[in-house]
N, C-alpha and C positions, 0 to 999 in steps of 0.2 A: 566487634568487641563482645566477648563473653560476659554475660550478666551473672553476678553472684547469686547463688541460691542456697537455701538452707542445707547444712550438712546432714547427711543421713544419720539417724540415731543408731546407737550400737549397744550391744550387751557386754557388760564387763565380765571378764573371767579372771581368775587368779590361779596360777599353778604354784604348787608348793613342793619343795624337796626337803625331806628330813629323814633321819634315821630314828627319830624319837616320837612315838605316838602321842605322848603327852605334850610335846612341843607343837605338834600339829593341832591338837585339841585347843591349846591356848591361842595359836595363830588363827584358827577357824573362828573362835569366839570373838576375837578382836576384829577380824575382817567383817563379821556380822555387825558388830557395834559401829564400825566406821562406814560401811557401804550398804547396810540394810540386810534384809532377809536373804537367805541363800535358798534358791529353788532347785538347782541341779548340781549334782556332785558325781565325781568319778574317781576311781582309785580305791585303795592304793595300788600303784603299779610298780613293779620292781624297776629300779633305775640302774642299769648296767651298761649304758651306752658310752660312758666316758669315765675316766678317773680324775677328771678336772677338779672336782670338788672334794676329793678324798682328804687332802691335808687340812682343810678348814672345817669339814663337815663329818668326816669319819666314813665308815663303811656301812653297807646295808641301807642305802638311801632308797626311799620310796617317793613316788610322785602322786600328788593329790590335785584335783581340780574342783573349783567351785564356780558357780555362775549366779549372778544377781538379776532379778527380773526388772529392776528399775533401769530405764534406758539412760545412757550417758551420751554426752557430746564427745565425738572423737578427739577433739582438741584438748580434752581434759586428761589425756593419757600421761602427759608429763607430770602434772600434779599428783595423779594417782600413783605413779611410779615413785615419786618423792615420799608419799605417805607410806607406801609399802616398805621402802627402805628404812624409814623411821620405825615402823613396826618391827622389822627385823632386829634393829638395835635394841628396842624395848624388850625383846624376847631373849636376849643374852642373859643367862642366869647360871650360877655356879652348879646347879643340879645337872647340867648337861656338860659332859667332858670334852666339848669341842668349842672352837672359837665362834662358829656360826651354826646354831642349832636348826635354823630353818632359812630357806631361800625362797623368797616370794617373787613370782614373775607375773605381773599384771599384763593384761592385754584386752582386746575387744574383738567381738565378732560382728560383722555386718553381713548383709546378704551376699556380698561378693568376696569377703576375705576375713582372715584372722591376722590381727596386727599385735605384735608384742612391743612393750616399752622396755627400754634398756638404758644403762648408763655408759655403754661401750659403743664407740663409733667404729664403723666399718664402711667399706665402699658402697654397700647396698642399704645403708641406713640413712635416715633423714633426721636432721635436728628438729626437735619439736619444742624446745625450750632450752634454757641454759644448762649445759651438761646433760641433756636428755635427748634420746634418740628413739626412733620407732622403725620397725621393719614389717613389711608384709611377709609373714611367715608361711601362710597357706593361701591359695586362691581357690574360689569356688568355681569349678568348671565342669559342665556336663553332669551335674547332680552330685558332685563329690568335691571334697577338699583335696587339692593336689599341692605337693611341695614345690618349692623353688630350689635352685642349686645350693643355696645357702641355708636351707631349712635344717635345724638341728635334727639329729637322727631320731630322737624320741618323738619329736613332733611329726615325723613321717609315719610313725607307727599307726596301725589300724585302730587300736583301742582309743588312742587320743583323737584321731580324726572322726571316729564315731561320736565321741562326746561333743566335739565342736559342731558336728552336723545336728545333734540334738539341740544345742544352744541356738544354732541358726534357725531350726524349725520353730523353736519357741519365739524367737525374734520375729519370724515371718508371721506367725499367728497374731502376735501382738500388734504388728504394723497393720495387718488386714483389719483387725477389730477396731483399731484407732481410725483408720481410713473410713470404715463403714460408719463409725460414730460421728465423723465430721461431715457426712453428707446430709 
């Protein structure tokens, strides 16, 4: 019989899609209020991988990423996804001429993977709460993050994977310092 052991801590990341810099600024500020200080950022990156969001978000989308130094429990991703969905709803304002001015995609990085939270079920996703799912989007293999067959095209890109590697390295340093402090 396998014995339960403590879940490996993770670093929270949030990806944001928007065509409006002021919507991103508002979202970033609220993310900081909710999840704490932001220590790593990447973007904006042009988002031309799909037209999926065009009808509700408009053209000229850009992707931003932030990461938070406070470690989270992996099991918290369902609640975090619920909170980012609530924040998206809070950010709907008449000043932006689209139904959805910002799309927030939370996830976490561990030493072995990048996991994204989602509300959409698919064959490769696991339920992590009522109406909430998660998928291993990237795996850490041979010193790099590598995609799976279902990984979104943008998450396969080198700039994104470089950012996740930077987040992983920050996590690794934090875990090493914590382990040294516990001795």
